[in-house]
VOFIDREN-785210 format. One record per atom (N, C-alpha, C): x negated, y negated, z negated. Coordinates in steps of 0.2 Angstrom, whole numbers, plus 5000, padded with zeros to 4 digits. Layout:
<sites>
XYZ...
</sites>
This chain:
<sites>
466653766004467153785997467453725996467153655995467353605993467853575997467653576004468353546009468953576007468953656007469553686006469953676000469553665995469953645988470253595988469853535992470153465992470753475997470853506002471453506007471953546003471853596000472253635997472853605991472253565988472553515981472853455985472453405987472653355988473053335994472953376000473453346006474153366004474453416001475153416001475253355996475053345992475253285985475253215991474753205996474653135998475253146004475353196007475853206013476553186008476653226004477253226000477453165997476953135995477153055993477353015999476953026005477052976010477952996013478053066013478653076016479253046011479053036004479652996001479752936003479452896007479552836010479952846017479952896020480352906026480952916024481552886029482152876027482452956028483152956025483353016024483653046031483753006036483953026042483553066048482753056045482353096047482253156044482753196042482553246036482253316041482553326047482153386050481553366052481353306054480553286056480253306050480453276043480153276037479953356036480453396038480453466036479853506041479853476047479253516051478553476049478453416047477853396045477753426038478253446033478053476027477853556029478053586035477853656037477453656039477053606044476253586047475853596040476053546036475653536029475353616025476053636025475853706022475753766026475653756032475353796036474553796035474453726036473753706035473353726028473753716023473553726017473553796015474053846020473953926018473253936022473153916028472553926031471953906028471953856026471353836021471253886015471953916011471753956006471454026009471754046014471454106017470654116018470454036020469654046022469354036014469653996011469354006003469454076000469854126001469854186000469154226001468954206007468354246010467654216008467754156004467154136002466854175996466354145992466054185987466254165980466654095981466954075975466454045970466654055963466254015958466553965955466053935951466253865947466053795952466553755952466353695954466553625952466453585954466753515950467153485955467653465953468153425958467953365960467453335954467153265955467653205953467253145950467753095949467553025953467253035958467052975962466352935959465852965956465452945952464852925958464952945963464552935969464652865971465052835970465252775972464952705969464752735963464552685958463652705958463352645957462552645956462352695950461852735952461652775945461352735941461452755935461352715928461852655926462252645930463052605927463352625923463752595919464152615913464652655915464952645922465452685925465252745928464752755930464252805933464252865928463952835922463852885917464352905913464952855914465552875910465952945913465752935921466152975925465753045924465053035924464753085923464853145918464853085913465253135905465853165905466253145910466853165909466953225915466353245919466453305923466653365921466453385915466653445912467553455911467853395911468553415911468853415918468453425923468753415930468453495933468153535930467853605933468453645935468253685940468653725944468353775943468753835943468553915942468853945950468453965954468753985960468554065960468854085956468854175956469354215960469154275959469654315963470354315962470554305956471254295955471554235956471254175957471454115959471454115966470954145969471054145977471654175979471754235977472354265978472954235977472954205971473654165971473854105973473354065976473254005980473654035988473454095990473754125996474354125996474754155990475454165990475754095988475454035985475653975985475853945991475353945997475553946002475853956007475954036006476454076011477254046008477354056002477954025999478153956001477753916002477953846004477953836010477653876014477753856022478453906023478553966020479353996022479953966019479753926013480353886010480453816014479853796016479953746021480353756027480153796031480453816036481253836036481353866031482053896030482353836027482253786023482553726020482753686027482453696032482753646039483253676040483453716041484053756043484653756038484453776032484853786026485153716023484753656023484953606020485353556025484953556031485253506036486053496037486353546039487153546039487453516033487253526026487453516021487353446018486753436016486553386014485853376016485553306015484953286017484653256012484453296006484153256001483453226003483453166000482853126004482253146002482153175995481353175992481353255990481753305995481653375995480953395996480653386002480053406004479553356001479653305998479253275994478953315988479453335985479353385978479153455980479353485986479153545988478253535988478053485993477353475994476953455988477153405983476853395977477053465972477353505972477353575968476753605971476753625978476253675981475553635978475353575981474753545977474553555970475053535967474953545959474853615957475253665959475253735959474553765960474153735966473453755967472953725962473053665960472653635955472753665949473353695947473353715940473053785940473053825946472653895946471953885948471653835950470953815950470653795944471053755941470853735935470453765930469953745927469553795923469553765915469553695917469753665907470453655908470653665900471453665899471653605900471153545900471653475899471853475906471353495912471553465919472153525920472153585917472653635918473253605918473353585910473953555907474153505911473653455914473953405919474453425924474153465928474453495934475053535932475053565926475553605923476153565922476053515919476553465916476753425922476653425929476853385933477353435936477153495937477553545939478353555935478253535930478753535925479353475928479053425930479353365933479753385940479253415945479453435951480053485950480053525946480653585945481153555942481153495939481753455936481953415942481653395947481953365953482053405959481853465958482253505964482853525963483153525958483853545957484253475955484653475960485053405963485553395956485753345952486253335948486853315952487153355955487853335960488453315955488453355950489053345945488853365939489253355933489053365928488753435925489053485929488853545928488053555931487953535937487253545939486753495935486953435933486553395930486353435922486953455920486753495913486153545914486253595921485753645921484953605923485053545926484453525925484053495920484653465915484353435909483953495904484453545904484153605901483553625902483453655910482753655913482153615910482253555910481753505908481653495902482153505897482053505891481553565889481853625891481553685889480853695891480753675897479953665900479553615896479753555896479353515893479353525885479753545881479753565875479053635874479153675878478553725878477953705880477853645885477353615886477053575880477453555876477253505870477053555865477153625865477053675860476353705862476353705868475653715872475053655870475353605871474753555868474553565862475053575857474953595850474453645849474553705853473953755852473253745856473253695861472553675862472453625856472753595853472453555848472153585843472553635841472253685836471553715838471553735843470853765846470253715846470453665848469953595849469853585842470253595837470053575829469653635827469753695828469353745827468653745831468453715835467753705838467853745844468253775846468253825851468253785859467853795864467953755869468453765874468753715876469353715880469153735889468653775889468553805896468853865896469253875901469753955901469254005903468553995906468154045907467754065901467554005896467154025892467454025885468054025885468454035877468454115877468354135872468554205868468754185862469454195859469554175853469954255850469554265845469854335842470354305838471054355838471554345834471654375827471154365824471054385817471254335810471454275812471554245807472254215810472754185803473254165805473354105810472754065809472953995814472654015821472254065822472054075829472654105832473154165828473654195830474254125832474354085828474754025830474553985835473853975836473753955843473953985849473954055848473954105853474754095855475154105849475854105851476154035854475753985853475953925856475753925863475253945865475053955873475653995876475654055872476054105874476754075875477054045871477654015873477753975879477153945881477153905887477253955894476854005892476754055898477354095899477754105893478454145894478954095897478854035894479453985897479553975904478853965907478653945914479054015918478854085915478854135919479654155918479854145913480654155910480654215907480354235903480254285899480654285892481054335890481454325884481054315878481254265873481954235873481954175876481554145880481454065883481754075891482154125892482254135899482854095901483354075897483954045898483954005904483553955905483553905910483653945917483354005918483254035924483954045927484454085924485054095927485354025929485453985925485853925926485453895931484753885932484353855937484653895943484653955943484853995950485553995952485953985948486653965949486853905953486553855950486653785952486153735956485553765958484953745962485153765969484953735974484953775981484653825981484653865986484353925989483653925989483453865992482753855994482353825987482653785982482353795976482253835972482753875971482753935967482153985971482253985977481754045981480954005979480953935979480253925978479953915971480453915967480253885959480353945954480853965952481054025948480854085950480854095957480854165959480054165962479754105963479054125966478454095961478454035963477853995961477853995952478553965949478453975942478154035939478454095942478154165941477554195942477254145946476654165949476054125944476454065942475954025937476154045929476754065928476754085921476454145921476354195924476154265923475354255924475154205929474454195930474154175922474454135919474354105913474254155907474754195908474854255903474154305905474054305910473454345913472854325910472754265910472154215906472154235900472754225897472854235889472554305886472754345891472554405888471954445891471654425896471154455898470454405897470554355895469854315894470054265888470454225887470454155882470554205875470954255875470854285867470854355867470554385861470454465860471054465857471454515859472154525857472154585850472454585845472454635840473054675841473054745837473654785838474254755838474354715833475054695830475454645835474754605839475154565844475254605849474954655851475054705858475754735856475854735850476454785848477054735849477054675846477554625849477754605854477154595858477254575865477554635869477454705869477654755871478454765871478654745864479354735862479754685865479454635867479754565870479754595877479254635881479254645887479754685889479854745885480454785887481154765885481054725881481754695879481954645884481554605887481654565893481954615898481654675900481854725905482654735905482754755898483354785897484054725896483854695891484254635891484554595896484054585901484254525907484654575913484254645912484654675918485354705916485554695909486254715907486654655908486254595908486754535909486854525917486354555921486354565928486954595929487054655926487654705928488354675928488354625923489054595922489254535927488754515930488954455934489254455941489654415942490054415947489754375953489454315951489154255955488454305957488354305963487754335965487254305964487154235964486554185963486454205955486954205951486754215944486454285942486854335947486554405946485754405948485554365953484854355955484354325949484754275946484254255942484254285935484654325933484554385928483954435930484054445936483454495938482854465940482754395940482254365939481854365934482254365929482054375922481854445920482254495922482154565920481354585924481254565929480654595932480054565929480154505924479554475921479354525916479854565913479754605908479154665909479254685916478654725919477954705919477954635921477254605921477054605915477454585909477154565903476954625899477354685901477254755898476454765901476454775908475854785911475254745907475254685905474654645904474554655895475054675893475154695885474754755884474854795889474454865889473754855888473554825893472754805891472354845895472554915897472254955901472154925909471554965911471454945919472354965923472455005922472955025925473654975925473854965919474354925916474154845919473554815919473254755920473554765928473254805932473354795940473954815940474454845938475054845939475454785938475254745933475654685930475454625937474754635938474654585943475054605950474954665953475454685959476054675958476454675953477154665952477254585951476854555950476954475950476954455958476454485961476554475969477054495972477154565971477754595974478454565971478654545966479154515963479254445967478654415967478954345970479054355978478854395982479054425987479754435989480054495985480654505986481154465983481154445977481554395975481654335977481154315981481054225984481554265991481554325994481954345999482554355997482754385992483454375990483754315988483254275987483654205986483854165994483454175996483554166003484054196008484054266006484754296008485254276006485354256000486054235996486254155997485654126000485754066003485954066009485754106013486254116020486854146018486954186015487754206013488154146012487854096006488254056004488454016008487853996013487953936018488453956024488554026025488954046031489654056028489754076021490354086018490654026013490253986010490353966005490653985998490454045997490854095992490254105988490354105982489754135975489954185973490754215974490854265969490854325974490554385971490554445976491154475978491554465973492354505975492654455980492354395982492754365989492454375994491954425994491454436001491554526003491154546007491254616009491254616017490854666019490854676026490354636030490054596028489654556031489054576036488954636034488454676038488654676046489254666046489554666055489254606058489254546054489154486057488554466055488154476051487554456048486954516047486854556052486454606051485654596050485354536052484754536050484654516044485054466039485154456032485254536028485854566032485854646028485254686027484954686034484454726034483854706030483754636028483154626025483354616017484054606015484354616009484154686007484254746011484254806008483454816007483054806011482354806009482054776002482354716001482254675996482554715989483254735991483554775986483054835983482954865989482654945987481954925983481754875985480954855984480954835976481654795974481454775968481654835962482054875964482454945961481854995961481254975964480755035963480855095967481155085974481155155978480655155982480355215982479755225987479955215996479555195999478855175998478655105999479155065995479154985996478754975991478554905991477954885986478154885979478754865977479054875971479054935968479054985972478855045968478055065966477655035972476955045971476755005963476954945962476754915958477054945950477754975951478054995944477555055943477355095948477055155947476655145945476055105946475555075942475555065935476155025934476355005927476555065921476955115926477055195923476555215921475955215926475455265924474855225918474955165918474755125914474955135907475655145906475855165900475655235897475655275902475455345900474655325900474255315901473655295898473455265892473955205892473955165885474155225879474355265880474755325875474155365871473555355875472955395873472555355869472855305867472555265860472855285854472655255848472655265842473155215838473255165840473655115837474355135837474855095832475455115833475855095839475655035842475955035849475755095854475155115853474955165858475455235856475555245850475955305848476655305851476955245852477555225855477655225862477155255866477055255874477755275876477955325874478455355877479255315878479155265871479855235872479655175876479055155878478955095882479055115890478855185891478955225897479855235900480055265893480755275895481155205896480955155893481355085894481355065901480655075903480555035909480755065916480855135913481155175920481855165919482055165913482855155912483055085915482655035914482854965917482854975926482255025928482355025935482955045938483355105934483955135935484355085937484455035930485054995929484854935935484254925937484154865943484454895950484354965950484754995957485354995957485755005951486355005950486754935951486454875949486654815951486554795956486054825960485954795967486554845972486754905971487254925972487854895974487954865967488554795966488354755972487854735971487754665976487654675983487354745986487454755992488154785995488454825991489154845993489654795993489554745989490054695987490054645992489354625996489254576000489454606007489154666007488854676015489454736018489654786012489954846014490554826014491054866016491654886016492054836022492754836022493054796028492954726028492754696034492654626035493354586033493254526030493754476029493854456036494354446038494654406045494254346046494154306040494154226040493254226043492954286042492154286043492054316050492454336054492454366060492054326065492054266065491654226070491054196067490854226062490154206059489754246064489154206065488454236067487754196065487354246065486654216063486354186069486354116069486154086074485554046072485454036066484953986063484454016062483954026066483254076066482754026061482953966058482453936053482653966047483254006045483354036039483254106040483354136046483154206047482554246046482054206051481354206050480954226045481054176040480754186032481054246031481654266030481854326027481454386031481454396036481154446041480454466039480154386038479354396037479254436030479654406025479554426018479654496017480254526022480354596022479954636024479454616030478954656033478454656027478354606026477754606020477954666015478454666012478754706007478554776009478754786016478754856018477854866018477554826022476754836023476454846017476554806012476154816006476354886001477054906003477054966000476855026004476955026010476555076015475855096014475555016014474755026013474555016006474955046000474655015994474255055993474155115992473555165990472955165994473055156001472555166004472155106006472555026006472154976006472354926001472954905999473054845996472854855988472854895985472754915978471954915979471654965982470854965981470454905983470754865989470354825993470654755990471254735987471454675986471454675978471954715975472154715967471454725963471154795965470554795961470054745961469954715965469554655967469754615960470354605958470454555953470554595946470754665945470954685940470354725937469754745942469254805941469554865944469054915944469154985946469555035941469755075943470255115939470255185942470555235939470755295942471355315941471755345946472555355945472555415940473055415936473155475932473555535936474055515941474455565944474155555952474455605956474255595963474855555966474655515972475155475975474755445980475055445987474755435994475355395997475255325997475855296000475955306007475455316011475555326018475855386019475755436016475955506016476755506015476955476009477555466006478055436012477755366015478055336019478155376026477655416028477755456033478355506032478455526027478955586025479555546026479655496023480155456022480555436030479955416034480255396041480555446044480155516043480355576046481055596044481155586037481755596035482455556038482255496039482755456043482855476049482255486054482355506060482755576061482655616056483055676057483755666055483855626050484555616047484955576054484755536058484955516064485155556069484655596069484755646075485255696074485355726067485755776065486555726065486455676063487255636063487455626072486955606076487155596081487355666086487055716085486955786088487755816085487755826078488255866075488755836073488755786069489255746065489655686070489455656074489755596077490355606080490255676083490855686088491355716084491255746079491755776075492055746069491955676070492255626064492955616067493455616062494155596064494355536059494655486064494755426060495555436058495955416052496555416051496555356046497255326047497355286043497455286036497255246031497255246023498055276022497955326017498555346015498655346007498955316003498855295996499555315992499655365990500255385985500955375990500855395996501355376002501655326005501255256002501355206003500855166008501155136013500555086017500155056014499555056017498955016014498554976019498454906015498154856020497454866022497254896028496554906030496054856028496154806028495754746025495554746018495854776014495754786006495254846005494954836000494354895999494254885991494054945989493954925981493254885981493254835977492654815976492254825972491554835972491054855969491154825962491254765960491354735954491754755950492354785952492854835948492554875943492054925946491854975945491454965938491054905938490554885934491054835927491554825928492054805923492054845917491854905920492054975915491454955908491054935910490454915905490754875899491254825901491454795896491854845890492154895894492554945888492154965882491454965882491054985876491154925871491254945865491354895859490754855859490254885859489554855857489354815862489354825868489154795875489754735875490454745874490754685875490754635870490554665864490454605859489854565860489354595864488754565866488854505872489154545876489354495881489754445880490154445875490554385873490154335868489654365865489254315862488754275867488554315871488254295877488554225879489154235881489554185885489754125880489654135873489754095870489154055868488554085870487854055869487554065864487754115861487554135853486654155853486454175860485754195860485254145864485654085867485354045871485053995865484253995866483953965862483853875864484053865869484253785871484853765867485353805866485853795864485853795856485553845854485453845846484853795844484453765849484153715845484353645846484853645852485353595852485853565847486153635845486553615840486253605833485653635832485253615824485053545825484853515831484653455831485153395830485753415833486453375833486753385827486553435823486853455816486553405812485853415812485353375807485653295809485553275815485753205817486353185813486953225814487553215811487553185803487153245801487153245793486753165791486253165795485853105794486253045794486653035800487152975801487552975795487853035792488353035788487952995781487353005780486952965774486952895775486852865781486952795782487552765781487652745774488252715772488452635774487752615775487852535775487752495769487552535765487352495758486752485757486352435755485652405755485452465749485752455743485252495737485152565740485552605745485552665746484952675752484952615755484252625761483552605756483752565752483152565748482852625744483252665742483152735739482952775744483052785752482652825757482052785757482052725757481252695759480852725753481052725749480652745742480452815742480952855744480852925744480352955750480452915755479952925763479252905760479152855757478452825753478352875749478652905744478452965740478153025743478553045749478453095753477753095756477553035760477053025763476453025759476552995751475952985747475753055745476253105745476053175743475753205748476053195754475753225760475053205760474753145760474053125763473553115756473953135750473553125744472953185744
</sites>
């Protein structure tokens, strides 16, 4: 077990640092090396999954010093800071870390080569993979925050600042992530000051006092910001819009979500004992994240920004599942965490494929690409239906668990339990809105007449096509075998055993869906195909351009007709709800006020010095 742990943490980091010294012109070779390292890491992650696991020490090299020496004794005393917990949850997550690193590395060879050759891209991809594994396996919070902090730097470096807009998005991401990390450290300091151990597995803090609630909120902010939950989500759409598809698929779509929700699971299931009022507050945040983000997605015309808002919306389901605290809810939250990483990464990879071939970001500039990009179209359909919760795909399986968890949660007596019908209605409504927005995504990009400009496009780059298809097949497989194998064998090994409230058999549903599709094709070929008549379009007696069509985006513009929604969208455009812009404006306002007070007059400066000393005297008295 020790060998597997060392390989999945240190091998990617070491090779990544070495690749940084390789010249830019060997970009393809660097991508191949990164893919091989990711494959090795994935192999050893799978081997680790089938071990017994347990606690182990990362080691600080004390064996290289003679026993009894000062350095040896110092390293022995510091061993507690390098403890690792190789439990079921950690072993499952590191498999997904290896999978996404491998697929994104392969995809990036084809996606980035013709456009740009960023020298350090694969370096930061591999460092991200190694540090992600380290953060997931770390049992001591100081070791965890060390790896967690490095991931904030790699997230910043993976969005290249080509111009002022992308540089601003990168800066915003770095500041929000960095600020949340600082708040997390404050929470850890509070727990340390209260005398609680900083071991994740040994910590069990009751939220019965104001100070422990503050510590919990500080750590919760870190998890919410990393995962992209409301109201700390605003970096995600900007990152998705301006970063490369490879970076978006790796970080906000998959690894950042896995890490943020992983830490949320630790907070709720082991580190803290949650009271009813915190449960109510987190449930409100969860369903608010679902509805607010999906409503913002409906209004987007940039397909990458639309996907960015959906990356936020789906976090709400995970937050809701863990906040419920029921076995079904926790299982649903865990399963949805993995499912979301799969289909959302796939959607970003598909979006990158469209962007690479067309150079367009606006849905209204596209259409009909299914004729020239059938593989991307097929995988996009799978991902879109899955994120919308359509059976028998994996997205439905995890959402179904969350819905049942909400019903089970309603059997309790607390105020949050009594509102179970509200949580259920809003989560299901969010799924309906998600389907509506992905009808816009699919129809606007792939349906309708093909623009003559794109008639020569072909999907010849298998580096980009294969990762999409692999993720699509996994989404189908996890949905078809959800109730028979995935949930009882994989998810319940992490969440614990539970019983379903309702009846659902994924393999039976999948068979019925397959039969329906086959019968539909048979009826079409035998009865309808020969009776179809094709006529030229006729609109009000005027000739119509056959290359034009009604864009899906036009229909969704009607939501702006609602006065309330219109005012909300305009306020969002002006950044009134952006916590980054609010904080930035506040800091700049205070700075401006303080600058105005510096008049350059010596007596005024003396007054400020005396006032500062008095304040310090009062505080430390």
